[in-house]
N, C-alpha and C positions, 0 to 999 in steps of 0.2 A: 777640161780633161785632166785627169790625175797623171802625175809623173811616175814613170817606172824606173827604178834604179837597179844597177848591177850590184852584186854583193860588195865589190870594191868601193863603188860610189857610196853606198849606204854606210859601210864601215868608216869611211873618211868623214862623212857628215855626222855620224853618231859618236865618233872618237873611240871606236872599238876596232879590234882585230877582225879581219875577214872571217877567220875560223869561228870566232865568237858569234858573228852575225849569222853564219850558216847554222850554228847550233840553235840560236834563237828561232830561226826559220823552221828547223826540224821540230822544235818543241811547240811551235805555234805562238810564240811570244811576239813575233813580228809577222805581219801579213805578207805573204809571198806565194808565188806559184812556181813549182818545179817544172822546168822546161828541158827535158832530156837530162843532161848532167848538170845543168846550170839552174840557178834561181833567178827569178825576177822579183825584186822587192817592191811590193805595192804600197807600203806605208812605212814611214819613219817614226811612227808613233810608238815610242818605247821609253819607258821610265825605269831606270835602274832600281832594282828592288833592295839591294844591299848597299851598305856604306862602302866606300872604297877601302881596300885593305890598308892596314897600317904597317909601317916598317919599323923594325926595332933597331935602334942605334945604341951601340955600346959606348958608354961614356966612362970617363975616369972615375974610379971609385973615390967619391968624396964624402966622407962622413957617413958611409953606409948607404948612399943613394943608389949606387949600382947602375942598373940600366934605366933608360928613359925611352918612352914611346912617343913617336911623332906621327901626325897625320900625313898621308901621302900614299901614292901607289908604289908598288914594288917594281 
């Protein structure tokens, strides 16, 4: 029997915010069932489509280098 998750449980397991999980459910990107005002998450099968956002770090201006970009979430 398949496990059914709450939005909060699914968000924790997927490493996402609950609001993002609700958006994915509304868009049909994660399988779920709307039960009144709440969602029942039926599958945690989700693969992020975009790379994580990068954050810009201001560095000292050294010989015209200016700004550098590093990987990581905002």
